[in-house]
NUDREN-743844 format. One record per residue (C-alpha): y, z negated, x. Coordinates in steps of 0.02 Angstrom, whole numbers. Last residue first. Example, Ala and Ser with C-alpha at 12.3 -4.5 7.8 and 13.67 -1.06 7.14 Angstrom:
BEGIN
LOVEX      y      z      x
LOVEX    -53   -357    684
LOVEX   -225   -390    615
This chain:
BEGIN
LOVEX      y      z      x
LOVEX  -2716   1769   2118
LOVEX  -2562   1844   2073
LOVEX  -2585   1855   1872
LOVEX  -2656   1663   1861
LOVEX  -2517   1628   1986
LOVEX  -2386   1690   1869
LOVEX  -2456   1623   1716
LOVEX  -2468   1447   1789
LOVEX  -2305   1453   1846
LOVEX  -2235   1501   1668
LOVEX  -2329   1384   1615
LOVEX  -2236   1252   1723
LOVEX  -2090   1316   1683
LOVEX  -2092   1314   1500
LOVEX  -2170   1123   1501
LOVEX  -2025   1067   1600
LOVEX  -1896   1166   1481
LOVEX  -1987   1079   1324
LOVEX  -1968    881   1417
LOVEX  -1773    927   1439
LOVEX  -1744    998   1267
LOVEX  -1853    825   1194
LOVEX  -1739    723   1313
LOVEX  -1583    828   1259
LOVEX  -1634    797   1089
LOVEX  -1652    616   1104
LOVEX  -1498    589   1176
LOVEX  -1413    684   1029
LOVEX  -1489    592    910
LOVEX  -1439    419    975
LOVEX  -1237    495   1001
LOVEX  -1276    530    800
LOVEX  -1334    366    773
LOVEX  -1206    266    876
LOVEX  -1056    376    770
LOVEX   -967    507    844
LOVEX   -785    473    905
LOVEX   -642    522    782
LOVEX   -559    676    770
LOVEX   -399    734    895
LOVEX   -266    626    915
LOVEX   -162    749   1007
LOVEX   -157    867    862
LOVEX    -94    711    772
LOVEX     35    653    896
LOVEX    106    846    895
LOVEX    122    857    718
LOVEX    223    690    713
LOVEX    347    762    834
LOVEX    360    925    762
LOVEX    400    837    592
LOVEX    535    716    691
LOVEX    613    876    772
LOVEX    622    969    614
LOVEX    697    793    491
LOVEX    837    807    632
LOVEX    874    641    714
LOVEX    976    504    654
LOVEX    863    389    607
LOVEX    783    381    798
LOVEX    834    197    815
LOVEX    755    128    631
LOVEX    583    190    702
LOVEX    513    328    616
LOVEX    349    285    483
LOVEX    217    422    507
LOVEX    116    461    369
LOVEX    -37    554    395
LOVEX   -141    688    299
LOVEX   -314    716    237
LOVEX   -422    628    366
LOVEX   -601    657    410
LOVEX   -622    849    434
LOVEX   -472    869    548
LOVEX   -325    988    584
LOVEX   -205    863    517
LOVEX   -119    983    388
LOVEX    -35    853    275
LOVEX    109    765    389
LOVEX    209    655    311
LOVEX    370    587    398
LOVEX    441    427    327
LOVEX    608    347    333
LOVEX    603    159    299
LOVEX    719     70    174
LOVEX    613     73     15
LOVEX    494    -64     59
LOVEX    311    -70     39
LOVEX    161     46     58
LOVEX     -8     10     -7
């Protein structure tokens, strides 16, 4: 909930992130004199620099398991290719 009427607020509707629809920035009173365009430009740069939230722990865990399985599969494929090459040569 936003309380107070004496605040200047800049709203960014396009965050570029699936998680958040919009962002609200409360302008510091010492910057009230700056143009609306400049404040919006600064707010957009802050939003774009923030990026997406980090992956959940479950997603990180699944990524580790996926990498281990990929490594094991690669090792198996390399072993099989070596075995076939040796069988064809000898």
